[in-house]
C-alpha positions in Angstrom: 272.3 180.8 251.0 269.7 179.8 249.0 266.5 177.7 250.5 263.5 176.0 249.2 260.9 178.7 250.4 263.5 181.1 248.4 263.7 179.8 245.5 259.5 179.3 245.5 259.5 183.0 245.9 262.1 184.2 243.1 260.1 181.3 240.8 256.5 183.0 241.5 257.5 186.3 240.8 259.8 184.8 237.4 256.2 183.3 236.3 254.9 187.0 237.0 257.5 188.6 234.8 259.1 190.4 237.0 262.8 190.2 238.0 263.6 190.7 242.2 266.0 192.2 244.2 268.1 190.2 246.3 267.4 192.7 249.2 263.1 192.6 248.1 263.7 188.6 248.1 265.0 189.2 251.6 262.5 191.5 252.9 259.7 189.3 251.3 261.0 186.3 253.2 260.9 187.8 256.6 256.9 188.1 256.0 254.8 185.4 257.4 253.2 184.3 254.4 255.7 185.7 251.5 254.0 184.8 248.7 250.8 186.3 249.3 252.7 189.9 250.2 254.4 188.6 246.4 251.1 189.2 245.8 250.3 192.5 246.8 253.8 193.9 245.5 252.3 192.9 242.5 249.3 194.5 242.4 250.6 197.9 243.7 253.2 198.3 241.2 251.6 196.9 238.1 252.0 195.2 235.0 255.2 197.6 233.8 257.2 197.3 236.2 260.0 194.6 235.4 262.2 195.0 238.5 261.2 195.1 241.6 263.1 196.9 244.6 263.5 196.4 248.4 262.3 199.9 248.4 258.5 198.8 246.6 258.7 196.1 248.8 258.8 198.3 251.9 256.5 201.1 250.1 253.7 197.9 250.3 254.7 196.6 253.3 254.4 200.4 255.2 250.7 200.4 253.7 249.2 197.5 255.2 246.6 198.6 257.7 248.4 195.6 260.5 251.9 194.8 259.5 251.9 190.5 259.6 254.0 189.1 261.9 257.2 187.2 261.4 257.1 183.7 261.2 257.8 182.5 264.7 255.9 185.7 266.2 253.4 185.3 268.7 250.0 184.9 266.6 245.9 185.2 266.7 246.0 184.2 263.0 245.1 180.6 261.8 248.4 179.6 261.1 249.2 178.2 264.5 249.7 175.7 266.7 246.7 174.1 268.8 248.0 176.0 271.8 248.6 179.2 270.0 252.0 179.3 269.0 253.2 180.0 265.6 255.6 178.0 264.5 259.3 178.8 264.4 261.3 179.9 261.5 263.7 176.5 262.5 261.3 174.1 261.7 260.4 173.1 258.3 257.0 174.1 258.3 256.0 177.2 256.8 252.7 179.1 255.6 252.6 180.1 252.3 248.9 181.4 252.1 245.4 180.8 254.0 242.2 181.0 252.4 240.7 182.5 255.3 241.0 186.1 255.3 238.2 187.9 258.5 236.0 190.0 256.3 235.6 193.8 257.0 233.3 194.9 259.8 230.1 196.2 258.4 230.8 195.8 255.1 227.7 195.1 252.4 227.4 191.6 251.1 227.1 192.5 247.9 229.6 194.9 247.7 232.1 192.3 248.5 231.1 189.9 246.5 232.3 192.4 244.2 235.2 192.7 245.4 235.8 189.1 245.9 235.4 188.3 241.8 237.9 191.5 241.4 240.1 190.2 243.0 239.4 186.5 241.6 239.2 187.8 237.7 242.5 190.1 238.6 245.0 187.3 240.4 243.6 184.9 237.2 244.1 187.1 234.4 247.6 187.9 236.0 248.8 184.4 235.3 247.0 184.1 231.9 249.2 187.4 230.2 251.9 187.1 228.1 250.6 183.4 226.7 251.8 183.2 223.4 248.5 181.8 222.5 246.8 185.2 223.8 249.5 188.0 222.4 248.4 191.2 223.2 245.6 191.3 225.2 242.7 193.7 224.5 239.9 195.3 227.2 236.6 194.3 226.1 235.3 198.0 225.6 238.5 198.3 223.0 237.3 196.0 220.2 235.6 196.8 217.3 237.6 199.3 215.7 238.4 197.8 212.4 240.9 194.8 213.6 240.3 191.5 212.1 241.8 189.4 215.5 241.8 190.4 219.2 242.8 188.0 222.2 240.6 189.3 225.5 240.7 187.7 229.1 237.1 187.3 230.7 235.1 185.8 233.2 232.1 183.6 232.2 229.2 185.1 233.1 226.4 182.2 231.1 227.1 179.6 229.2 224.2 179.3 226.5 223.9 176.5 223.9 221.9 177.4 220.8 218.4 175.6 220.4 218.8 174.6 216.7 222.5 174.5 215.9 223.7 173.8 219.6 226.1 176.3 218.9 228.0 177.9 222.3 227.6 181.1 223.3 229.6 182.4 225.8 229.1 185.7 227.9 232.3 187.0 229.2 233.1 189.9 231.3 236.6 192.1 232.0 236.9 195.2 234.5 235.5 197.1 231.5 232.7 195.5 230.0 230.7 192.0 228.6 231.0 190.8 225.6 228.8 187.8 223.7 231.0 185.2 222.0 230.7 182.0 219.7 231.9 178.5 220.0 230.8 176.5 217.1 229.4 173.4 217.2 232.0 171.8 215.2 234.8 173.9 217.0 237.2 170.9 218.9 236.7 174.0 221.6 233.0 172.8 221.7 234.0 169.0 223.5 235.5 170.9 227.0 232.9 171.6 229.0 232.9 175.7 230.3 231.9 176.7 233.5 230.6 179.3 235.3 232.5 181.6 236.7 236.1 180.4 235.3 238.8 182.6 234.0 239.5 182.0 230.2 241.9 183.7 227.9 240.2 184.0 224.5 241.5 184.4 220.9 238.8 186.0 218.8 237.7 186.0 215.2 235.6 189.5 215.1 233.0 189.2 213.1 232.9 192.3 209.9 228.9 192.7 210.8 228.9 194.1 213.9 225.3 192.4 214.6 227.5 189.2 214.6 228.8 187.7 217.4 233.1 187.0 217.7 234.3 183.5 217.3 236.5 181.8 219.7 239.3 180.5 217.4 241.9 179.5 221.2 241.2 179.0 224.6 243.3 179.1 227.5 243.0 178.3 231.3 245.5 179.8 233.7 246.3 176.5 234.3 249.7 175.3 236.1 253.0 175.9 233.8 254.4 172.9 231.9 257.8 174.3 233.2 258.0 175.2 236.7 261.0 174.8 240.1 259.5 171.5 241.8 260.1 171.5 245.3 262.0 168.5 247.2 263.4 167.8 250.4 267.2 168.0 250.9 267.2 165.1 253.4 265.5 162.3 253.6 261.4 163.1 255.0 257.9 161.0 254.5 254.5 162.4 254.8 251.3 160.6 256.0 248.2 161.7 254.2 244.8 160.9 255.9 241.6 163.1 255.4 237.8 162.4 256.9 238.2 160.6 260.2 234.5 161.9 261.3 235.4 161.1 264.5 231.7 161.0 266.8 230.1 158.6 264.3 228.7 155.4 264.8 230.8 154.2 261.9 234.1 155.5 262.6 236.7 152.3 261.6 237.8 151.9 265.3 239.8 148.3 264.2 240.8 150.0 261.3 242.4 152.9 263.0 243.8 151.0 265.5 245.9 148.9 262.7 246.9 151.8 261.2 248.2 153.4 264.7 250.0 149.9 265.0 251.6 150.4 262.1 253.1 153.7 262.9 254.4 152.0 265.9 256.3 149.2 264.3 254.0 146.6 264.8 253.5 144.0 261.6 255.2 142.1 258.7 255.3 145.6 256.6 256.0 147.9 259.5 259.2 148.7 257.9 257.6 151.0 255.8 256.3 153.1 258.3 259.9 154.2 258.8 260.9 157.9 258.2 257.2 159.6 258.7 257.9 162.7 260.3 254.7 164.5 259.5 251.0 164.3 259.1 248.4 166.1 257.3 244.7 165.6 257.5 242.4 166.8 254.6 239.4 167.8 256.8 236.0 166.4 258.3 238.0 165.8 261.5 234.9 165.2 263.3 231.3 163.9 262.1 229.5 167.0 263.1 225.9 167.9 264.3 222.9 168.7 262.2 225.0 168.6 258.8 222.4 166.2 257.1 218.9 165.4 258.2 218.5 162.9 260.7 222.2 162.8 261.4 221.9 162.3 265.3 220.9 158.4 264.5 224.3 158.2 262.8 226.2 159.6 266.3 228.0 157.7 268.7 229.7 161.3 270.6 226.0 163.9 270.3 228.1 166.5 271.8 230.1 168.5 269.5 232.8 169.6 271.8 233.1 166.1 273.0 233.9 164.9 269.1 236.7 167.5 269.1 238.2 165.7 272.9 238.0 162.7 271.2 239.8 164.0 268.3 242.5 164.8 270.3 242.3 161.5 271.8 242.7 159.6 268.7 245.8 161.9 267.3 247.4 161.4 270.8 247.9 157.5 269.7 249.9 159.0 266.7 253.8 159.2 267.6 254.3 162.6 269.4 257.1 163.8 267.7 254.9 164.1 264.4 253.6 167.4 263.2 250.0 166.7 262.6 248.7 170.1 260.2 244.8 170.0 259.9 242.2 171.7 257.9 238.0 171.7 258.6 235.9 170.3 256.4 232.1 171.0 256.3 231.7 168.5 259.1 233.9 170.8 261.1 232.5 173.1 263.5 233.5 176.1 261.5 231.6 178.4 259.2 230.2 176.3 255.9 231.3 178.8 253.4 234.4 179.1 251.4 236.9 179.6 252.4 236.8 178.2 256.3 238.5 179.6 258.9 240.8 177.4 261.0 239.3 175.7 264.4 238.1 178.1 267.1 240.5 178.0 269.8 237.7 176.6 272.3 238.3 173.2 270.1 241.8 173.3 269.2 242.6 173.4 272.8 241.2 169.8 272.8 243.9 168.6 270.6 247.4 167.8 271.6 250.3 170.2 271.3 251.8 168.9 268.1 248.6 169.7 266.0 248.7 173.0 263.3 245.0 174.0 263.0 245.2 175.7 259.6 242.1 177.1 257.4 240.3 175.5 254.6 241.6 175.5 251.9 245.8 176.4 252.9 249.3 176.2 251.0 252.4 175.2 253.1 256.1 174.1 252.5 257.1 171.1 254.3 260.9 170.8 254.0 260.7 172.4 250.6 257.7 171.2 248.7 254.9 173.1 248.6 251.4 171.3 249.5 247.9 172.6 248.7 245.2 171.1 251.6 241.7 171.4 250.3 238.7 169.6 251.4 236.2 168.7 248.5 233.4 170.3 249.4 233.3 171.7 245.8 233.3 168.0 244.4 229.5 168.4 245.0 229.4 171.2 242.0 232.1 169.8 239.7 231.3 166.6 239.2 227.7 167.3 238.2 229.7 169.8 235.9 231.8 168.1 234.0 230.9 165.2 232.2 232.4 161.9 232.5 233.4 162.6 236.3 232.4 160.9 239.4 233.5 160.9 242.9 235.1 157.6 242.3 237.7 159.4 240.4 237.7 162.6 242.5 241.6 163.5 241.1 239.9 163.9 237.5 238.2 167.1 239.3 241.3 168.0 240.7 243.2 167.9 237.2 240.7 170.7 235.9 240.6 172.7 239.4 244.4 173.0 238.8 243.5 174.1 235.0 241.3 176.5 236.1 244.1 177.5 239.4 240.8 177.7 241.3 239.0 175.1 243.7 235.2 176.2 243.4 234.4 179.1 240.7 230.7 178.2 240.6 229.2 180.7 242.2 225.2 180.3 243.3 225.5 176.2 243.8 226.3 173.3 246.9 229.2 174.9 247.8 228.6 178.5 249.6 231.0 181.1 249.0 231.6 183.5 251.7 232.2 187.2 251.0 235.8 187.9 251.9 238.1 190.7 250.3 240.7 188.4 248.9 239.6 184.9 246.9 241.1 182.3 248.7 239.9 179.7 246.8 242.2 180.9 243.6 245.5 178.2 243.6 248.2 180.4 244.0 251.3 179.2 243.9 251.5 176.6 242.0 251.6 173.4 244.7 253.3 169.8 244.5 251.7 168.0 245.3 247.4 168.6 245.9 245.5 166.4 248.7 241.7 166.8 249.1 239.3 164.2 250.5 235.4 164.5 251.0 234.5 161.6 248.6 235.4 158.6 250.6 237.1 156.7 248.3 241.1 156.7 247.4 242.9 158.3 244.3 246.3 158.4 243.2 247.0 160.6 240.3 249.8 163.3 238.8 248.6 166.0 236.7 251.6 168.6 235.2 254.2 167.2 238.0 251.9 167.9 240.5 250.8 164.9 242.8 246.9 164.4 243.2 245.7 162.6 246.3 242.2 161.8 247.5 242.8 160.3 250.7 240.3 158.0 252.1 237.9 157.9 255.2 238.1 156.6 258.1 234.3 156.0 258.5 232.2 153.0 257.5 229.3 153.9 255.0 226.0 155.5 256.5 222.5 155.5 255.1 223.0 158.8 254.1 225.7 158.1 252.0 224.0 155.2 250.5 221.0 157.2 249.9 223.3 159.7 247.6 225.4 156.9 245.6 228.6 157.0 247.6 230.7 154.0 247.6 233.5 154.6 250.3 236.6 153.0 249.8 237.9 153.4 253.3 240.7 153.0 255.5 243.3 154.2 253.4 246.0 156.2 253.7 249.4 158.1 251.5 252.8 158.3 252.4 254.9 160.2 250.1 258.6 160.7 250.1 259.3 164.5 249.6 262.7 164.2 248.4 261.0 163.1 245.1 257.4 163.8 245.7 256.2 163.6 242.1 257.6 160.5 241.1 256.0 157.5 240.5 258.0 155.7 243.3 257.6 158.4 246.0 254.1 157.0 247.1 253.3 154.1 249.1 249.2 153.4 250.0 248.9 152.1 253.7 245.6 150.1 253.6 244.4 149.0 256.8 241.2 147.8 255.8 241.4 144.3 256.1 243.2 142.0 258.8 246.4 142.9 258.1 247.8 146.4 257.1 249.0 146.2 253.5 251.4 148.2 251.9 251.7 149.3 248.0 254.4 150.9 246.5 254.2 153.9 243.1 251.1 155.3 241.6 248.7 153.0 240.5 248.6 152.8 236.4 
């Protein structure tokens, strides 16, 4: 019998140009994170094998250093409830990808970063291979043997604008070598910003003279496929999306939070709009933290981090007890600041109610068959300065570029620290149906290639530090999404608790 998760596994393998046996699918679905196992199988069998058999999956599973627990088995993994019990297979929730994987013991950091970027390159290049606009892809070391045209897939090492002619010169590399290529200033490609460390497919015209640079004729990003299976709940389910509670701050909006809780309990003139909300997702900055920015102690109502999480637990218990809550941390939370971030430590998570599931940042999970990518959004601090025309007031514009790159934070060495992990957990894979972020302290809804984009406000008023950084908050908003049609314009309801009464607005703003 087909299930939404089974359909996603099959569609994912089809996007990677593979036919899969039914027995292989059954075995993949027994894994706690089936799409991560899918990627491991793809890495082992390579590009030449057109069919994935049950025996191939069994071989990959046997190679695992420690077998992955089946969904529902006890686990010390991050994808657990606050009390440590993993979700049951009978529950309408499944973790598809946890961004954070623990680093190997005693690893050399430089080699670890090498493995991180190698993993990024391999996974994103797999998405680009087979594109009609690229044709046959060559290794960089194999170029220059009499051909006039060629296609490569490379990671951008450097972007340089020439001083006189203002042409763009890219240095890109693959696993065989590096190459400098030219984008002339009059090319349409010169008008789109290219970021360091993103992975691109490039169609080239090769020079006759070995002293000249190859010219870029076309450029492709991994991007979201234009045609793909969209996840939908087969029964009515609605999910509440929140972010940036900042519990412990003097600026926590207690009155506005109280109005939201009243709305969810059926109070107020528009309380009927709360009907059917049976899950909540919170995209980071659960508490305000300690020592996050200079002189933060002046802004804190609770100066002890343990007490901040205890107060978070009390606030989350105000939500309906029957409502599962999925949380990821943000840069204010008490976890490693380098991304991907692990889930909350057990000592802090124990303060949260039993209906909370604490996941790493980022994480991808399925709710009733709808694939949700939850990422706090720290990399906005890097991408907004790098992408002309973007701003904190329109974070969904940046989210579109993340989806086009299929990466949440590609730039190394900027404000967003990257953890030297063996797997790049910031690659967006699989493609989500809903992509939710926070961090920007604004409220924005949009769509991109049938992905619903949500940046879901804050429950903190403006601090002096935010005013200094020119961040104008749009607080006390939340989004409610109908999972039976998650990407439709009419599927979203905006809950605005910033005024005297809760206001409800339907649909995605035009």
